[in-house]
N, CA, C, O and the ligand as a Tripos MOL2 file, in Angstrom:
@<TRIPOS>MOLECULE
protein
  277   275    70     0     0
PROTEIN
NO_CHARGES

@<TRIPOS>ATOM
      1 N           9.3770   -1.0840  -12.7580 N.3       1 MET1
      2 CA          8.9520   -1.4540  -11.4090 C.3       1 MET1
      3 C           7.5520   -0.9250  -11.1350 C.2       1 MET1
      4 O           7.2560    0.2490  -11.3580 O.2       1 MET1
      5 N           6.7040   -1.8150  -10.6500 N.am      2 ARG2
      6 CA          5.3230   -1.4500  -10.3760 C.3       2 ARG2
      7 C           5.2090   -0.6690   -9.0890 C.2       2 ARG2
      8 O           5.9650   -0.8980   -8.1450 O.2       2 ARG2
      9 N           4.2720    0.2480   -9.0490 N.am      3 GLY3
     10 CA          4.0360    1.0130   -7.8360 C.3       3 GLY3
     11 C           3.0510    0.3020   -6.9380 C.2       3 GLY3
     12 O           2.8510   -0.9100   -7.0320 O.2       3 GLY3
     13 N           2.4500    1.0690   -6.0820 N.am      4 SER4
     14 CA          1.4930    0.5180   -5.1400 C.3       4 SER4
     15 C           0.2670   -0.0130   -5.8760 C.2       4 SER4
     16 O          -0.0150    0.3820   -7.0070 O.2       4 SER4
     17 N          -0.4440   -0.9020   -5.2240 N.am      5 ILE5
     18 CA         -1.7010   -1.3980   -5.7580 C.3       5 ILE5
     19 C          -2.8200   -0.7560   -4.9580 C.2       5 ILE5
     20 O          -2.8380   -0.8060   -3.7290 O.2       5 ILE5
     21 N          -3.7490   -0.1550   -5.6800 N.am      6 TRP6
     22 CA         -4.8460    0.5510   -5.0240 C.3       6 TRP6
     23 C          -6.1690   -0.1220   -5.3400 C.2       6 TRP6
     24 O          -6.4060   -0.5890   -6.4540 O.2       6 TRP6
     25 N          -7.0140   -0.1570   -4.3410 N.am      7 MET7
     26 CA         -8.3130   -0.7920   -4.4730 C.3       7 MET7
     27 C          -9.3780    0.2560   -4.2210 C.2       7 MET7
     28 O          -9.2970    1.0060   -3.2480 O.2       7 MET7
     29 N         -10.3620    0.3120   -5.0780 N.am      8 SER8
     30 CA        -11.4370    1.2760   -4.8780 C.3       8 SER8
     31 C         -12.1470    1.0070   -3.5710 C.2       8 SER8
     32 O         -12.5140   -0.1300   -3.2750 O.2       8 SER8
     33 N         -12.3380    2.0540   -2.7910 N.am      9 ALA9
     34 CA        -13.0040    1.9000   -1.5070 C.3       9 ALA9
     35 C         -14.4610    1.4820   -1.7060 C.2       9 ALA9
     36 O         -15.0920    0.9540   -0.7900 O.2       9 ALA9
     37 N         -14.9800    1.7160   -2.8850 N.am     10 LEU10
     38 CA        -16.3550    1.3220   -3.1690 C.3      10 LEU10
     39 C         -16.4360   -0.1160   -3.6320 C.2      10 LEU10
     40 O         -17.5240   -0.6500   -3.8510 O.2      10 LEU10
     41 N         -15.2890   -0.7370   -3.7770 N.am     11 GLY11
     42 CA        -15.2640   -2.1270   -4.2160 C.3      11 GLY11
     43 C         -15.0700   -2.2340   -5.7110 C.2      11 GLY11
     44 O         -15.3390   -1.2970   -6.4630 O.2      11 GLY11
     45 N         -14.6030   -3.3830   -6.1210 N.am     12 GLY12
     46 CA        -14.4790   -3.6060   -7.5550 C.3      12 GLY12
     47 C         -13.0800   -3.4080   -8.0690 C.2      12 GLY12
     48 O         -12.3030   -4.3570   -8.1800 O.2      12 GLY12
     49 N         -12.7590   -2.1670   -8.3840 N.am     13 GLU13
     50 CA        -11.5340   -1.9100   -9.1050 C.3      13 GLU13
     51 C         -10.2810   -2.0960   -8.2640 C.2      13 GLU13
     52 O         -10.2050   -1.6200   -7.1310 O.2      13 GLU13
     53 N          -9.3150   -2.7800   -8.8210 N.am     14 VAL14
     54 CA         -7.9950   -2.8770   -8.2180 C.3      14 VAL14
     55 C          -7.0030   -2.4910   -9.3010 C.2      14 VAL14
     56 O          -6.9030   -3.1560  -10.3320 O.2      14 VAL14
     57 N          -6.2730   -1.4160   -9.0590 N.am     15 LEU15
     58 CA         -5.3980   -0.8800  -10.0920 C.3      15 LEU15
     59 C          -4.0060   -0.6030   -9.5450 C.2      15 LEU15
     60 O          -3.8330   -0.2210   -8.3880 O.2      15 LEU15
     61 N          -3.0290   -0.8050  -10.4040 N.am     16 TYR16
     62 CA         -1.6990   -0.3200  -10.0570 C.3      16 TYR16
     63 C          -1.7230    1.1970  -10.0630 C.2      16 TYR16
     64 O          -2.5250    1.8280  -10.7530 O.2      16 TYR16
     65 N          -0.8190    1.7620   -9.2730 N.am     17 GLU17
     66 CA         -0.8230    3.2130   -9.1520 C.3      17 GLU17
     67 C          -0.7140    3.8840  -10.5190 C.2      17 GLU17
     68 O          -1.3660    4.8970  -10.7680 O.2      17 GLU17
     69 N           0.1060    3.3230  -11.4000 N.am     18 GLU18
     70 CA          0.2760    3.9740  -12.6940 C.3      18 GLU18
     71 C          -0.9220    3.7810  -13.6090 C.2      18 GLU18
     72 O          -0.9980    4.3920  -14.6750 O.2      18 GLU18
     73 N          -1.8520    2.9400  -13.2000 N.am     19 ASP19
     74 CA         -3.0510    2.7320  -13.9960 C.3      19 ASP19
     75 C          -4.2300    3.5640  -13.5060 C.2      19 ASP19
     76 O          -5.2950    3.5850  -14.1240 O.2      19 ASP19
     77 N          -4.0220    4.2480  -12.3880 N.am     20 LEU20
     78 CA         -5.0790    5.1270  -11.8900 C.3      20 LEU20
     79 C          -5.2580    6.3010  -12.8350 C.2      20 LEU20
     80 O          -4.3360    6.6520  -13.5720 O.2      20 LEU20
     81 N          -6.4460    6.9160  -12.8210 N.am     21 PRO21
     82 CA         -6.6130    8.1800  -13.5480 C.3      21 PRO21
     83 C          -5.5500    9.1740  -13.0960 C.2      21 PRO21
     84 O          -5.1120    9.1410  -11.9460 O.2      21 PRO21
     85 N          -5.1390   10.0490  -13.9950 N.am     22 ALA22
     86 CA         -4.0390   10.9690  -13.7060 C.3      22 ALA22
     87 C          -4.2780   11.7620  -12.4320 C.2      22 ALA22
     88 O          -3.3570   11.9800  -11.6450 O.2      22 ALA22
     89 N          -5.5130   12.1910  -12.2340 N.am     23 CYS23
     90 CA         -5.8080   13.0010  -11.0500 C.3      23 CYS23
     91 C          -5.6030   12.1700   -9.7820 C.2      23 CYS23
     92 O          -5.0910   12.6690   -8.7800 O.2      23 CYS23
     93 N          -6.0010   10.9160   -9.8360 N.am     24 CYS24
     94 CA         -5.8640   10.0580   -8.6690 C.3      24 CYS24
     95 C          -4.3960    9.6930   -8.4440 C.2      24 CYS24
     96 O          -3.9420    9.5940   -7.3040 O.2      24 CYS24
     97 N          -3.6650    9.4950   -9.5310 N.am     25 GLN25
     98 CA         -2.2410    9.1970   -9.3990 C.3      25 GLN25
     99 C          -1.5300   10.2940   -8.6370 C.2      25 GLN25
    100 O          -0.6930   10.0280   -7.7750 O.2      25 GLN25
    101 N          -1.8680   11.5200   -8.9590 N.am     26 ARG26
    102 CA         -1.2230   12.6390   -8.2720 C.3      26 ARG26
    103 C          -1.5650   12.6160   -6.7910 C.2      26 ARG26
    104 O          -0.7110   12.8710   -5.9420 O.2      26 ARG26
    105 N          -2.8070   12.3100   -6.4930 N.am     27 SER27
    106 CA         -3.2290   12.2760   -5.0950 C.3      27 SER27
    107 C          -2.6210   11.0940   -4.3570 C.2      27 SER27
    108 O          -2.4380   11.1430   -3.1400 O.2      27 SER27
    109 N          -2.3110   10.0460   -5.0830 N.am     28 ALA28
    110 CA         -1.8070    8.8280   -4.4460 C.3      28 ALA28
    111 C          -0.3690    8.9970   -3.9730 C.2      28 ALA28
    112 O           0.0800    8.2760   -3.0820 O.2      28 ALA28
    113 N           0.3570    9.9440   -4.5620 N.am     29 ARG29
    114 CA          1.7520   10.1470   -4.1850 C.3      29 ARG29
    115 C           1.8650   10.4700   -2.7120 C.2      29 ARG29
    116 O           1.2260   11.3960   -2.2120 O.2      29 ARG29
    117 N           2.6760    9.7070   -2.0340 N.am     30 GLY30
    118 CA          2.9060    9.9900   -0.6280 C.3      30 GLY30
    119 C           1.8550    9.3840    0.2940 C.2      30 GLY30
    120 O           1.9870    9.4580    1.5150 O.2      30 GLY30
    121 N           0.8180    8.7880   -0.2760 N.am     31 GLN31
    122 CA         -0.1970    8.1560    0.5640 C.3      31 GLN31
    123 C           0.2020    6.7050    0.8000 C.2      31 GLN31
    124 O           0.6990    6.0350   -0.1050 O.2      31 GLN31
    125 N          -0.0160    6.2330    2.0010 N.am     32 GLU32
    126 CA          0.3840    4.8640    2.2950 C.3      32 GLU32
    127 C          -0.8030    3.9260    2.4370 C.2      32 GLU32
    128 O          -0.7010    2.7460    2.1020 O.2      32 GLU32
    129 N          -1.9160    4.4300    2.9250 N.am     33 ARG33
    130 CA         -3.0250    3.5150    3.2010 C.3      33 ARG33
    131 C          -4.2860    3.8380    2.4130 C.2      33 ARG33
    132 O          -4.9020    2.9520    1.8190 O.2      33 ARG33
    133 N          -4.6620    5.0960    2.4110 N.am     34 SER34
    134 CA         -5.8850    5.4410    1.7020 C.3      34 SER34
    135 C          -5.8900    6.9280    1.4000 C.2      34 SER34
    136 O          -5.1980    7.7170    2.0440 O.2      34 SER34
    137 N          -6.6760    7.2850    0.4180 N.am     35 PHE35
    138 CA         -6.8000    8.7130    0.1140 C.3      35 PHE35
    139 C          -8.0870    8.9270   -0.6600 C.2      35 PHE35
    140 O          -8.6550    8.0010   -1.2390 O.2      35 PHE35
    141 N          -8.5270   10.1760   -0.6530 N.am     36 GLU36
    142 CA         -9.6670   10.5480   -1.4780 C.3      36 GLU36
    143 C          -9.1910   11.5660   -2.4810 C.2      36 GLU36
    144 O          -8.6320   12.5980   -2.1090 O.2      36 GLU36
    145 N          -9.4020   11.2920   -3.7330 N.am     37 CYS37
    146 CA         -8.9410   12.2060   -4.7710 C.3      37 CYS37
    147 C          -9.7950   13.4650   -4.7470 C.2      37 CYS37
    148 O         -11.0100   13.3890   -4.9330 O.2      37 CYS37
    149 N          -9.1780   14.6230   -4.5190 N.am     38 PRO38
    150 CA         -9.9400   15.8720   -4.4560 C.3      38 PRO38
    151 C         -10.4850   16.2720   -5.8230 C.2      38 PRO38
    152 O         -11.4350   17.0500   -5.9100 O.2      38 PRO38
    153 N          -9.8950   15.7490   -6.8760 N.am     39 ALA39
    154 CA        -10.3120   16.1460   -8.2210 C.3      39 ALA39
    155 C         -11.5690   15.4200   -8.6670 C.2      39 ALA39
    156 O         -12.4900   16.0450   -9.1920 O.2      39 ALA39
    157 N         -11.6210   14.1070   -8.4650 N.am     40 CYS40
    158 CA        -12.7610   13.3470   -8.9700 C.3      40 CYS40
    159 C         -13.5640   12.7000   -7.8510 C.2      40 CYS40
    160 O         -14.6210   12.1180   -8.0970 O.2      40 CYS40
    161 N         -13.0680   12.8000   -6.6270 N.am     41 GLY41
    162 CA        -13.8450   12.3040   -5.4970 C.3      41 GLY41
    163 C         -13.7260   10.8100   -5.2590 C.2      41 GLY41
    164 O         -14.3680   10.2660   -4.3610 O.2      41 GLY41
    165 N         -12.9040   10.1430   -6.0630 N.am     42 ALA42
    166 CA        -12.7550    8.7020   -5.8740 C.3      42 ALA42
    167 C         -11.9880    8.4120   -4.5920 C.2      42 ALA42
    168 O         -11.0700    9.1440   -4.2220 O.2      42 ALA42
    169 N         -12.3740    7.3460   -3.9290 N.am     43 MET43
    170 CA        -11.6700    6.9490   -2.7210 C.3      43 MET43
    171 C         -10.9370    5.6410   -2.9850 C.2      43 MET43
    172 O         -11.4970    4.6930   -3.5360 O.2      43 MET43
    173 N          -9.6740    5.6120   -2.5790 N.am     44 TRP44
    174 CA         -8.8440    4.4330   -2.8080 C.3      44 TRP44
    175 C          -8.1780    4.0080   -1.5150 C.2      44 TRP44
    176 O          -7.8700    4.8240   -0.6460 O.2      44 TRP44
    177 N          -7.9690    2.7180   -1.4170 N.am     45 GLN45
    178 CA         -7.2060    2.2180   -0.2850 C.3      45 GLN45
    179 C          -6.2350    1.1730   -0.8020 C.2      45 GLN45
    180 O          -6.4650    0.5600   -1.8440 O.2      45 GLN45
    181 N          -5.1610    0.9740   -0.0760 N.am     46 THR46
    182 CA         -4.1620    0.0340   -0.5480 C.3      46 THR46
    183 C          -4.7060   -1.3790   -0.5250 C.2      46 THR46
    184 O          -5.3840   -1.7940    0.4150 O.2      46 THR46
    185 N          -4.3940   -2.1010   -1.5790 N.am     47 ALA47
    186 CA         -4.6500   -3.5310   -1.5830 C.3      47 ALA47
    187 C          -3.4060   -4.1890   -1.0150 C.2      47 ALA47
    188 O          -2.3240   -4.1070   -1.5970 O.2      47 ALA47
    189 N          -3.5680   -4.8340    0.1110 N.am     48 LEU48
    190 CA         -2.4090   -5.3920    0.7930 C.3      48 LEU48
    191 C          -1.8090   -6.5410    0.0020 C.2      48 LEU48
    192 O          -2.5240   -7.2820   -0.6720 O.2      48 LEU48
    193 N          -0.5030   -6.6830    0.0850 N.am     49 PRO49
    194 CA          0.1560   -7.8230   -0.5380 C.3      49 PRO49
    195 C          -0.2760   -9.1290    0.1210 C.2      49 PRO49
    196 O          -0.9560   -9.1180    1.1480 O.2      49 PRO49
    197 N           0.1140  -10.2350   -0.4640 N.am     50 MET50
    198 CA         -0.3800  -11.5320   -0.0180 C.3      50 MET50
    199 C           0.0370  -11.8750    1.4100 C.2      50 MET50
    200 O          -0.7180  -12.5150    2.1420 O.2      50 MET50
    201 N           1.2290  -11.4550    1.8050 N.am     51 HIS51
    202 CA          1.7280  -11.8320    3.1290 C.3      51 HIS51
    203 C           2.0490  -10.5920    3.9510 C.2      51 HIS51
    204 O           3.2200  -10.2960    4.1910 O.2      51 HIS51
    205 N           1.0370   -9.8700    4.3790 N.am     52 PRO52
    206 CA          1.2510   -8.6070    5.0890 C.3      52 PRO52
    207 C           1.9450   -8.7900    6.4300 C.2      52 PRO52
    208 O           2.5420   -7.8480    6.9510 O.2      52 PRO52
    209 N           1.8750   -9.9940    6.9970 N.am     53 GLU53
    210 CA          2.4370  -10.1860    8.3330 C.3      53 GLU53
    211 C           3.8230  -10.8120    8.2910 C.2      53 GLU53
    212 O           4.3960  -11.1580    9.3240 O.2      53 GLU53
    213 N           4.3410  -10.9470    7.1030 N.am     54 GLU54
    214 CA          5.6300  -11.6090    6.9620 C.3      54 GLU54
    215 C           6.7100  -10.9200    7.7920 C.2      54 GLU54
    216 O           7.5620  -11.5730    8.3950 O.2      54 GLU54
    217 N           6.6590   -9.5930    7.8100 N.am     55 ASP55
    218 CA          7.6750   -8.8400    8.5480 C.3      55 ASP55
    219 C           7.6530   -9.1660   10.0390 C.2      55 ASP55
    220 O           8.6870   -9.1310   10.7060 O.2      55 ASP55
    221 N           6.4830   -9.4780   10.5470 N.am     56 ALA56
    222 CA          6.3520   -9.7230   11.9790 C.3      56 ALA56
    223 C           7.1440  -10.9570   12.4060 C.2      56 ALA56
    224 O           7.5420  -11.0850   13.5640 O.2      56 ALA56
    225 N           7.3650  -11.8660   11.4480 N.am     57 PHE57
    226 CA          8.0460  -13.1020   11.8040 C.3      57 PHE57
    227 C           9.5430  -13.0350   11.5680 C.2      57 PHE57
    228 O          10.2940  -13.8790   12.0570 O.2      57 PHE57
    229 N           9.9670  -12.0460   10.8310 N.am     58 SER58
    230 CA         11.3960  -11.9380   10.5830 C.3      58 SER58
    231 C          11.9650  -10.7830   11.3950 C.2      58 SER58
    232 O          12.0630   -9.6560   10.9100 O.2      58 SER58
    233 N          12.3280  -11.0690   12.6000 N.am     59 GLN59
    234 CA         12.8920  -10.0400   13.4620 C.3      59 GLN59
    235 C          14.2840  -10.4470   13.9020 C.2      59 GLN59
    236 O          14.4650  -10.9830   14.9950 O.2      59 GLN59
    237 N          15.2510  -10.1970   13.0670 N.am     60 PRO60
    238 CA         16.6290  -10.6200   13.3330 C.3      60 PRO60
    239 C          17.1610  -10.0550   14.6420 C.2      60 PRO60
    240 O          18.0650  -10.6290   15.2490 O.2      60 PRO60
    241 N          16.6080   -8.9450   15.0700 N.am     61 ASP61
    242 CA         17.0880   -8.3240   16.3100 C.3      61 ASP61
    243 C          16.9850   -9.2800   17.4990 C.2      61 ASP61
    244 O          17.9040   -9.3790   18.3120 O.2      61 ASP61
    245 N          15.8630   -9.9730   17.5860 N.am     62 LEU62
    246 CA         15.6520  -10.8480   18.7290 C.3      62 LEU62
    247 C          16.7100  -11.9480   18.7830 C.2      62 LEU62
    248 O          17.3110  -12.1940   19.8290 O.2      62 LEU62
    249 N          16.9270  -12.6020   17.6510 N.am     63 ASP63
    250 CA         17.9080  -13.6870   17.6200 C.3      63 ASP63
    251 C          19.3060  -13.1740   17.9190 C.2      63 ASP63
    252 O          20.0850  -13.8310   18.6090 O.2      63 ASP63
    253 N          19.6110  -12.0220   17.4060 N.am     64 GLU64
    254 CA         20.9550  -11.5000   17.6020 C.3      64 GLU64
    255 C          21.2240  -11.2120   19.0840 C.2      64 GLU64
    256 O          22.3220  -11.4360   19.5940 O.2      64 GLU64
    257 N          20.2030  -10.7190   19.7410 N.am     65 ARG65
    258 CA         20.4030  -10.4050   21.1510 C.3      65 ARG65
    259 C          20.6480  -11.6930   21.9740 C.2      65 ARG65
    260 O          21.4950  -11.7360   22.8660 O.2      65 ARG65
    261 N          19.8800  -12.7170   21.6370 N.am     66 LYS66
    262 CA         20.0620  -13.9850   22.3560 C.3      66 LYS66
    263 C          21.4720  -14.5020   22.1640 C.2      66 LYS66
    264 O          22.1150  -14.9420   23.1170 O.2      66 LYS66
    265 N          21.9530  -14.4500   20.9270 N.am     67 GLY67
    266 CA         23.2600  -15.0410   20.6260 C.3      67 GLY67
    267 C          24.4040  -14.1740   21.1090 C.2      67 GLY67
    268 O          25.5220  -14.6650   21.2660 O.2      67 GLY67
    269 N          24.1550  -12.9040   21.3480 N.am     68 ALA68
    270 CA         25.2400  -11.9890   21.6820 C.3      68 ALA68
    271 C          25.7860  -12.2090   23.0990 C.2      68 ALA68
    272 O          26.9280  -11.8630   23.3990 O.2      68 ALA68
    273 N          24.9530  -12.7870   23.9520 N.am     69 ALA69
    274 CA         25.3710  -12.9870   25.3480 C.3      69 ALA69
    275 C          26.4810  -14.0420   25.3970 C.2      69 ALA69
    276 O          26.9790  -14.3640   26.4750 O.2      69 ALA69
    277 ZN         -9.1200   11.2240   -9.3240 Zn       70 ZN70
@<TRIPOS>BOND
     1     1     2 1
     2     2     3 1
     3     3     4 2
     4     3     5 am
     5     5     6 1
     6     6     7 1
     7     7     8 2
     8     7     9 am
     9     9    10 1
    10    10    11 1
    11    11    12 2
    12    11    13 am
    13    13    14 1
    14    14    15 1
    15    15    16 2
    16    15    17 am
    17    17    18 1
    18    18    19 1
    19    19    20 2
    20    19    21 am
    21    21    22 1
    22    22    23 1
    23    23    24 2
    24    23    25 am
    25    25    26 1
    26    26    27 1
    27    27    28 2
    28    27    29 am
    29    29    30 1
    30    30    31 1
    31    31    32 2
    32    31    33 am
    33    33    34 1
    34    34    35 1
    35    35    36 2
    36    35    37 am
    37    37    38 1
    38    38    39 1
    39    39    40 2
    40    39    41 am
    41    41    42 1
    42    42    43 1
    43    43    44 2
    44    43    45 am
    45    45    46 1
    46    46    47 1
    47    47    48 2
    48    47    49 am
    49    49    50 1
    50    50    51 1
    51    51    52 2
    52    51    53 am
    53    53    54 1
    54    54    55 1
    55    55    56 2
    56    55    57 am
    57    57    58 1
    58    58    59 1
    59    59    60 2
    60    59    61 am
    61    61    62 1
    62    62    63 1
    63    63    64 2
    64    63    65 am
    65    65    66 1
    66    66    67 1
    67    67    68 2
    68    67    69 am
    69    69    70 1
    70    70    71 1
    71    71    72 2
    72    71    73 am
    73    73    74 1
    74    74    75 1
    75    75    76 2
    76    75    77 am
    77    77    78 1
    78    78    79 1
    79    79    80 2
    80    79    81 am
    81    81    82 1
    82    82    83 1
    83    83    84 2
    84    83    85 am
    85    85    86 1
    86    86    87 1
    87    87    88 2
    88    87    89 am
    89    89    90 1
    90    90    91 1
    91    91    92 2
    92    91    93 am
    93    93    94 1
    94    94    95 1
    95    95    96 2
    96    95    97 am
    97    97    98 1
    98    98    99 1
    99    99   100 2
   100    99   101 am
   101   101   102 1
   102   102   103 1
   103   103   104 2
   104   103   105 am
   105   105   106 1
   106   106   107 1
   107   107   108 2
   108   107   109 am
   109   109   110 1
   110   110   111 1
   111   111   112 2
   112   111   113 am
   113   113   114 1
   114   114   115 1
   115   115   116 2
   116   115   117 am
   117   117   118 1
   118   118   119 1
   119   119   120 2
   120   119   121 am
   121   121   122 1
   122   122   123 1
   123   123   124 2
   124   123   125 am
   125   125   126 1
   126   126   127 1
   127   127   128 2
   128   127   129 am
   129   129   130 1
   130   130   131 1
   131   131   132 2
   132   131   133 am
   133   133   134 1
   134   134   135 1
   135   135   136 2
   136   135   137 am
   137   137   138 1
   138   138   139 1
   139   139   140 2
   140   139   141 am
   141   141   142 1
   142   142   143 1
   143   143   144 2
   144   143   145 am
   145   145   146 1
   146   146   147 1
   147   147   148 2
   148   147   149 am
   149   149   150 1
   150   150   151 1
   151   151   152 2
   152   151   153 am
   153   153   154 1
   154   154   155 1
   155   155   156 2
   156   155   157 am
   157   157   158 1
   158   158   159 1
   159   159   160 2
   160   159   161 am
   161   161   162 1
   162   162   163 1
   163   163   164 2
   164   163   165 am
   165   165   166 1
   166   166   167 1
   167   167   168 2
   168   167   169 am
   169   169   170 1
   170   170   171 1
   171   171   172 2
   172   171   173 am
   173   173   174 1
   174   174   175 1
   175   175   176 2
   176   175   177 am
   177   177   178 1
   178   178   179 1
   179   179   180 2
   180   179   181 am
   181   181   182 1
   182   182   183 1
   183   183   184 2
   184   183   185 am
   185   185   186 1
   186   186   187 1
   187   187   188 2
   188   187   189 am
   189   189   190 1
   190   190   191 1
   191   191   192 2
   192   191   193 am
   193   193   194 1
   194   194   195 1
   195   195   196 2
   196   195   197 am
   197   197   198 1
   198   198   199 1
   199   199   200 2
   200   199   201 am
   201   201   202 1
   202   202   203 1
   203   203   204 2
   204   203   205 am
   205   205   206 1
   206   206   207 1
   207   207   208 2
   208   207   209 am
   209   209   210 1
   210   210   211 1
   211   211   212 2
   212   211   213 am
   213   213   214 1
   214   214   215 1
   215   215   216 2
   216   215   217 am
   217   217   218 1
   218   218   219 1
   219   219   220 2
   220   219   221 am
   221   221   222 1
   222   222   223 1
   223   223   224 2
   224   223   225 am
   225   225   226 1
   226   226   227 1
   227   227   228 2
   228   227   229 am
   229   229   230 1
   230   230   231 1
   231   231   232 2
   232   231   233 am
   233   233   234 1
   234   234   235 1
   235   235   236 2
   236   235   237 am
   237   237   238 1
   238   238   239 1
   239   239   240 2
   240   239   241 am
   241   241   242 1
   242   242   243 1
   243   243   244 2
   244   243   245 am
   245   245   246 1
   246   246   247 1
   247   247   248 2
   248   247   249 am
   249   249   250 1
   250   250   251 1
   251   251   252 2
   252   251   253 am
   253   253   254 1
   254   254   255 1
   255   255   256 2
   256   255   257 am
   257   257   258 1
   258   258   259 1
   259   259   260 2
   260   259   261 am
   261   261   262 1
   262   262   263 1
   263   263   264 2
   264   263   265 am
   265   265   266 1
   266   266   267 1
   267   267   268 2
   268   267   269 am
   269   269   270 1
   270   270   271 1
   271   271   272 2
   272   271   273 am
   273   273   274 1
   274   274   275 1
   275   275   276 2
@<TRIPOS>SUBSTRUCTURE
     1 MET1         2 RESIDUE 1 A MET
     2 ARG2         6 RESIDUE 1 A ARG
     3 GLY3        10 RESIDUE 1 A GLY
     4 SER4        14 RESIDUE 1 A SER
     5 ILE5        18 RESIDUE 1 A ILE
     6 TRP6        22 RESIDUE 1 A TRP
     7 MET7        26 RESIDUE 1 A MET
     8 SER8        30 RESIDUE 1 A SER
     9 ALA9        34 RESIDUE 1 A ALA
    10 LEU10       38 RESIDUE 1 A LEU
    11 GLY11       42 RESIDUE 1 A GLY
    12 GLY12       46 RESIDUE 1 A GLY
    13 GLU13       50 RESIDUE 1 A GLU
    14 VAL14       54 RESIDUE 1 A VAL
    15 LEU15       58 RESIDUE 1 A LEU
    16 TYR16       62 RESIDUE 1 A TYR
    17 GLU17       66 RESIDUE 1 A GLU
    18 GLU18       70 RESIDUE 1 A GLU
    19 ASP19       74 RESIDUE 1 A ASP
    20 LEU20       78 RESIDUE 1 A LEU
    21 PRO21       82 RESIDUE 1 A PRO
    22 ALA22       86 RESIDUE 1 A ALA
    23 CYS23       90 RESIDUE 1 A CYS
    24 CYS24       94 RESIDUE 1 A CYS
    25 GLN25       98 RESIDUE 1 A GLN
    26 ARG26      102 RESIDUE 1 A ARG
    27 SER27      106 RESIDUE 1 A SER
    28 ALA28      110 RESIDUE 1 A ALA
    29 ARG29      114 RESIDUE 1 A ARG
    30 GLY30      118 RESIDUE 1 A GLY
    31 GLN31      122 RESIDUE 1 A GLN
    32 GLU32      126 RESIDUE 1 A GLU
    33 ARG33      130 RESIDUE 1 A ARG
    34 SER34      134 RESIDUE 1 A SER
    35 PHE35      138 RESIDUE 1 A PHE
    36 GLU36      142 RESIDUE 1 A GLU
    37 CYS37      146 RESIDUE 1 A CYS
    38 PRO38      150 RESIDUE 1 A PRO
    39 ALA39      154 RESIDUE 1 A ALA
    40 CYS40      158 RESIDUE 1 A CYS
    41 GLY41      162 RESIDUE 1 A GLY
    42 ALA42      166 RESIDUE 1 A ALA
    43 MET43      170 RESIDUE 1 A MET
    44 TRP44      174 RESIDUE 1 A TRP
    45 GLN45      178 RESIDUE 1 A GLN
    46 THR46      182 RESIDUE 1 A THR
    47 ALA47      186 RESIDUE 1 A ALA
    48 LEU48      190 RESIDUE 1 A LEU
    49 PRO49      194 RESIDUE 1 A PRO
    50 MET50      198 RESIDUE 1 A MET
    51 HIS51      202 RESIDUE 1 A HIS
    52 PRO52      206 RESIDUE 1 A PRO
    53 GLU53      210 RESIDUE 1 A GLU
    54 GLU54      214 RESIDUE 1 A GLU
    55 ASP55      218 RESIDUE 1 A ASP
    56 ALA56      222 RESIDUE 1 A ALA
    57 PHE57      226 RESIDUE 1 A PHE
    58 SER58      230 RESIDUE 1 A SER
    59 GLN59      234 RESIDUE 1 A GLN
    60 PRO60      238 RESIDUE 1 A PRO
    61 ASP61      242 RESIDUE 1 A ASP
    62 LEU62      246 RESIDUE 1 A LEU
    63 ASP63      250 RESIDUE 1 A ASP
    64 GLU64      254 RESIDUE 1 A GLU
    65 ARG65      258 RESIDUE 1 A ARG
    66 LYS66      262 RESIDUE 1 A LYS
    67 GLY67      266 RESIDUE 1 A GLY
    68 ALA68      270 RESIDUE 1 A ALA
    69 ALA69      274 RESIDUE 1 A ALA
    70 ZN70       277 GROUP 0 **** ****
């Protein structure tokens, strides 16, 4: 299973978490959006998946409430 996809904040590189340099991989753990590697100074930010807003449209709670009445 692939981990997060990280994009260099300076542009260019897009790497899977396991393909990051070891120092950056360690720094990436627990980060959700962006981080700066204290070891090598590289800055990374998440490369968003293709449909980042998909969750916004699937809200089963709303439909359930309507039907529950
Ligand atoms: Zn690093």
